C-alpha positions in Angstrom: 0.0 -0.4 0.1 1.5 3.6 -0.9 -0.3 6.9 -1.1 -2.3 7.3 -4.3 -3.7 3.2 -4.1 -7.3 3.3 -4.5 -9.5 0.4 -3.0 -13.2 -0.1 -2.0 -13.7 -0.4 1.7 -16.6 -1.2 4.5 -17.0 1.8 7.0 -17.1 -0.1 10.3 -17.5 2.7 12.6 -17.2 6.6 13.3 -14.8 8.7 15.6 -15.8 11.5 17.6 -14.8 14.1 14.8 -16.4 12.8 12.1 -14.3 10.5 10.4 -15.2 7.2 9.1 -13.6 4.1 10.1 -12.8 1.0 8.2 -9.8 -1.4 8.2 -7.8 -3.3 4.8 -5.1 -5.8 6.2 -5.7 -5.4 9.8 -4.9 -1.6 9.2 -6.8 0.9 10.4 -7.9 3.9 7.9 -9.5 6.7 8.8 -11.5 8.5 6.1 -13.1 12.2 6.7 -16.9 12.5 6.2 -17.6 8.7 5.8 -20.6 7.3 7.9 -21.0 4.1 9.5 -22.4 1.2 6.9 -21.1 2.8 3.7 -19.4 1.1 1.3 -16.7 3.9 -0.1 -14.0 3.8 -3.2 -10.9 6.1 -1.3 -7.7 6.9 -2.0 -4.9 6.9 0.6 -3.7 10.2 1.5 -1.2 9.3 4.1 0.1 6.6 5.4 1.7 6.3 9.2 2.8 3.6 11.2 0.1 2.3 12.6 -2.7 3.7 10.3 -3.8 5.1 7.3 -5.7 7.7 6.2 -8.0 8.2 2.8 -10.6 10.5 1.2 -13.7 9.7 -0.4 -13.5 9.5 -4.5 -17.0 7.5 -4.5 -19.9 6.5 -2.7 -20.8 2.9 -3.3 -23.5 2.7 -0.6 -24.7 5.4 1.1 -26.2 6.0 4.6 -29.2 7.4 5.2 -27.9 9.6 7.8 -25.8 11.4 5.2 -27.0 15.1 4.0 -26.1 17.4 1.3 -23.1 19.4 2.8 -24.9 23.2 3.0 -21.1 24.8 3.0 -19.0 25.4 -0.1 -15.7 25.7 2.5 -16.4 22.7 4.0 -13.9 20.7 2.8 -11.0 23.7 2.4 -11.9 25.6 5.9 -11.7 22.4 8.5 -13.5 24.8 11.2 -16.8 22.2 10.8 -16.6 18.3 11.2 -20.3 16.9 11.1 -22.4 19.2 7.8 -22.4 15.9 6.1 -24.2 14.3 8.5 -27.7 14.9 10.2 -27.6 17.1 13.9 -28.9 14.0 15.3 -26.4 11.3 14.2 -23.9 14.0 15.3 -25.0 13.5 18.6 -25.4 9.9 18.8 -21.5 10.0 17.0 -20.3 11.8 20.0 -22.9 10.3 22.9 -21.0 6.6 21.7 -17.6 8.1 22.1 -18.6 10.1 25.0 -19.5 6.5 26.8 -16.4 5.3 25.7 -14.9 7.2 28.6 -17.4 7.6 30.8 -20.7 5.4 31.8 -24.5 6.6 31.7 -23.4 10.4 30.6 -26.2 12.5 29.7 -25.8 14.6 26.6 -27.7 17.7 26.2 -28.6 19.1 22.4 -28.8 23.0 22.0 -31.5 24.2 19.6 -29.8 25.9 17.4 -27.1 24.3 15.3 -26.5 26.9 13.2 -25.8 30.7 13.5 -25.0 30.2 17.1 -21.6 32.1 17.5 -21.5 35.6 19.0 -17.7 36.0 18.2 -15.0 35.2 15.6 -11.8 36.0 14.8 -10.1 36.0 10.9 -6.9 35.6 9.5 -6.1 38.1 6.7 -3.4 36.9 4.6 -2.5 38.6 1.0 -5.5 40.8 1.5 -7.6 38.2 2.0 -10.0 37.8 4.6 -10.9 34.2 6.3 -10.1 30.8 8.5 -6.4 29.0 8.7 -7.4 25.0 8.2 -6.3 23.5 11.2 -4.2 21.0 9.6 -2.9 22.7 6.9 -2.6 26.3 7.7 -3.8 27.0 4.7 -5.9 30.6 4.6 -9.7 29.8 3.4 -11.1 32.7 2.2 -15.1 33.5 3.0 -17.6 35.5 2.5 -20.1 34.1 5.1 -19.7 30.7 7.8 -23.1 28.9 9.0 -22.1 28.8 12.6 -21.5 32.7 12.7 -24.7 35.0 14.1 -26.2 36.8 10.8 -25.0 40.1 11.5 -21.0 39.2 12.1 -22.0 37.2 8.4 -23.1 40.7 7.1 -20.2 42.6 8.6 -17.7 40.1 6.5 -18.9 41.4 3.8 -18.7 45.2 4.3 -15.1 44.3 6.3 -14.1 42.7 2.7 -14.5 46.2 0.7 -11.6 47.5 2.7 -8.1 47.6 1.7 -6.9 45.0 4.0 -2.9 44.7 3.5 -1.8 45.7 6.5 -4.0 43.8 9.1 -3.1 40.7 10.8 -6.6 39.4 12.5 -10.3 41.1 12.7 -12.0 39.8 15.3 -16.4 40.5 15.2 -18.2 40.1 18.3 -22.4 40.7 18.3 -24.0 41.4 21.9 -27.7 42.1 21.7 -27.5 43.5 18.3 -24.4 45.8 18.8 -21.1 45.1 16.9 -17.7 45.2 18.5 -14.6 44.8 16.1 -10.8 45.1 17.2 -8.5 44.8 14.4 -4.6 43.7 14.9 -2.3 45.5 12.4 0.7 46.6 11.4 -0.2 50.2 11.7 -2.8 52.0 13.9 -4.3 54.2 10.7 -6.1 52.2 8.4 -9.4 52.9 6.4 -11.1 50.4 8.3 -11.5 52.9 10.9 -14.5 54.4 9.3 -16.5 51.2 9.0 -20.0 51.4 11.1 -19.8 49.8 14.8 -20.8 50.1 17.8 -16.8 49.5 19.1 -13.8 49.5 17.1 -10.5 49.0 18.8 -7.5 48.9 16.5 -4.3 47.4 18.1 -6.2 47.3 21.7 -6.6 50.7 21.9 -10.2 52.4 21.5 -11.2 54.5 17.9 -14.5 55.0 18.6 -17.4 53.6 20.7 -18.1 51.7 23.6 -15.2 50.9 25.6 -17.2 47.6 26.6 -20.3 45.8 25.3 -23.2 44.9 28.0 -24.6 41.3 27.7 -27.7 40.5 30.2 -28.8 37.0 30.7 -30.5 35.1 33.8 -31.0 38.8 35.4 -26.8 39.2 35.3 -25.0 41.8 33.4 -21.4 41.1 31.5 -19.1 43.2 30.3 -17.5 42.2 27.6 -13.6 43.7 26.2 -12.4 42.7 22.7 -10.0 40.1 24.5 -12.3 38.8 27.5 -13.5 35.2 27.5 -17.0 34.8 26.9 -18.9 31.7 26.0 -19.5 32.2 22.1 -23.2 30.2 22.4 -25.6 32.1 24.7 -28.2 29.2 24.5 -25.3 27.0 25.4 -23.8 28.8 28.1 -27.2 29.0 30.2 -27.6 25.4 30.0 -23.6 24.7 31.6 -24.0 27.0 34.1 -27.6 26.2 35.3 -26.2 22.6 35.2 -23.1 23.6 37.5 -25.4 25.8 39.6 -27.2 22.7 40.4 -24.6 20.5 40.9 -22.3 23.0 43.5 -25.7 23.4 46.1 -25.4 25.8 49.0 -22.7 26.8 50.9 -20.2 29.0 53.0 -16.9 29.4 50.9 -16.8 28.4 47.1 -13.8 28.9 45.0 -13.9 29.3 41.1 -10.7 28.4 39.6 -9.5 29.7 36.3 -12.5 32.2 36.8 -12.2 34.6 33.7 -14.3 37.5 33.9 -16.0 36.2 36.8 -19.0 34.9 34.7 -19.5 31.6 36.8 -18.9 32.7 40.2 -21.8 35.9 39.6 -23.8 32.9 38.4 -23.5 30.9 41.8 -23.3 34.3 43.8 -26.9 33.9 46.0 -25.8 30.4 46.6 -22.6 30.8 48.9 -21.9 33.5 51.5 -18.4 34.3 50.3 -16.8 33.6 46.4 -13.2 33.7 45.7 -12.0 33.8 41.9 -8.7 33.1 40.9 -7.5 34.1 37.4 -4.1 34.4 35.7 -5.0 36.8 33.1 -4.8 40.7 34.7 -7.4 41.7 31.7 -9.6 39.5 32.7 -9.4 40.2 36.7 -10.3 44.0 35.8 -13.2 42.4 33.5 -14.8 40.5 36.5 -14.3 43.4 38.8 -16.7 45.7 36.6 -19.0 42.5 36.2 -19.4 42.4 40.0 -19.8 46.4 40.3 -22.3 45.9 37.2 -24.4 43.3 39.4 -23.7 45.1 42.8 -22.4 41.8 44.0 -20.4 42.2 47.3 -19.9 38.5 48.2 -17.2 37.9 45.7 -13.5 39.0 45.2 -11.3 37.9 42.2 -7.6 37.5 42.8 -5.0 37.8 39.8 -3.0 34.6 40.0 -1.6 31.3 38.8 -4.7 28.4 39.8 -1.9 26.5 41.2 -1.2 29.1 43.9 -4.5 28.0 44.8 -4.9 27.3 49.2 -7.6 27.4 51.8 -10.5 26.0 52.8 -14.3 25.6 50.9 -16.9 23.8 50.9 -16.9 23.4 46.7 -14.9 24.3 44.4 -15.3 24.9 40.5 -12.6 24.3 37.8 -13.1 25.8 34.0 -9.5 24.8 33.0 -8.2 25.4 29.4 -8.2 22.5 27.2 -4.9 20.9 28.3 -6.9 20.8 31.6 -5.9 20.8 35.3 -1.8 21.0 36.0 -0.3 18.9 39.2 -0.2 21.3 41.2 -3.8 22.0 40.8 -4.5 18.4 41.3 -2.5 18.0 44.5 -4.4 21.2 45.8 -7.8 19.5 44.9 -6.9 16.5 45.9 -6.2 17.6 49.4 -8.5 19.9 49.8 -11.0 18.3 51.6 -14.1 20.1 49.6 -17.1 18.5 49.6 -17.8 18.5 46.5 -15.8 19.7 42.8 -17.8 21.0 40.0 -15.6 20.8 36.7 -16.2 22.3 33.3 -14.5 20.8 30.7 -14.6 21.8 26.8 -11.9 18.4 26.4 -13.1 14.9 27.3 -9.8 13.3 27.0 -8.0 15.7 29.4 -11.3 15.6 31.6 -10.9 11.8 32.2 -7.4 11.8 32.5 -8.0 14.7 35.4 -10.9 12.7 36.7 -8.3 9.4 37.0 -5.8 11.4 38.9 -8.7 13.1 41.1 -8.5 10.2 43.4 -9.6 11.4 46.8 -13.3 12.1 44.5 -15.8 9.8 43.2 -17.3 10.9 40.0 -21.3 11.3 40.8 -22.8 12.9 37.5 -21.9 14.3 34.4 -23.3 15.5 31.5 -22.6 16.7 28.2 -23.6 19.9 26.1 -23.3 20.5 22.1 -21.7 24.1 22.9 -20.3 24.0 19.2 -22.4 22.2 17.3 -21.1 21.1 13.7 -17.5 21.0 15.2 -15.3 18.1 16.6 -16.1 20.5 20.6 -17.5 19.0 23.4 -18.3 20.9 26.8 -18.6 18.8 29.7 -20.1 19.2 33.3 -18.6 17.1 36.0 -19.9 16.9 39.5 -17.5 15.1 42.2 -17.7 14.1 45.5 -15.4 13.7 48.2 -14.7 9.4 49.4 
């Protein structure tokens, strides 16, 4: 077998990121966009020691779960993984994968499979605007994206009318129909500064409009700066935070590790007498303190520091780490914390599984998964761990 060879295979399974799985002479082959029970003709595109990669040339027997791809960028963008199948089947594939990692997982889908993203960061290369493919790092120029809020898509069309040659990146947010744009460029004086929006930053400097936008959800107000971390799926955010709230219960002292701009701690503020949020990013802490004032909350304090510096005694702890998961120092702190419960919010089921196994003073009580990022490979989980 060599690159360029063709063969006909039966798809025996799907992996968690939308690839079909076949076998040839006991070698596993991963085939993009193939579905279980299909028979396909493929071309071998890559050979690794333990597996091959192939692409579909022809579908001989088609799955009834296959749908027509409704995005012209699907094969070159790399941002979506499941546009070739139904949303229900995407959820089934992800649930099957999660149940290999965890037992009896509950999967909750959001209603909006498209147009849910309230933020996008687009790259500029040689004056063209688009996404980098996550495998090739080649730019895919776009006019729209099915996952984006329609107002962002309309703004993309407007932005493309400007000279973008000196620009590296453009971030666009839409919050309650207000538009924020942040341009990263080689220079500060740009034609695009004339663009119509509610808040415009160039190279982290406010050029015109509002310093920050405000979102309101569950009677809480959250300020959003260009670099603020804020969930891109508002419907999914409410589902996840409400689940975390039901897990965390009530008590005296709560620790919110990796607190970001304070959204989770603020969401829990009626359930605990004292809340401490720790976040390493100084601008996020500034943002968190603004959010505290916006909501007239006095029982929460935010500390700028590394999560591994956490100490003290708490009834419960919430952690929402990056995709890499918890550091060994944080694992050690949690294991020795004697907190009654830990609520772990994760955007990476694999590092979540690893960390739960390392948190050996705690047992897994409950886990739910959410389609925060429909049509992509990503999954968000909320987990309740209780002390043994």
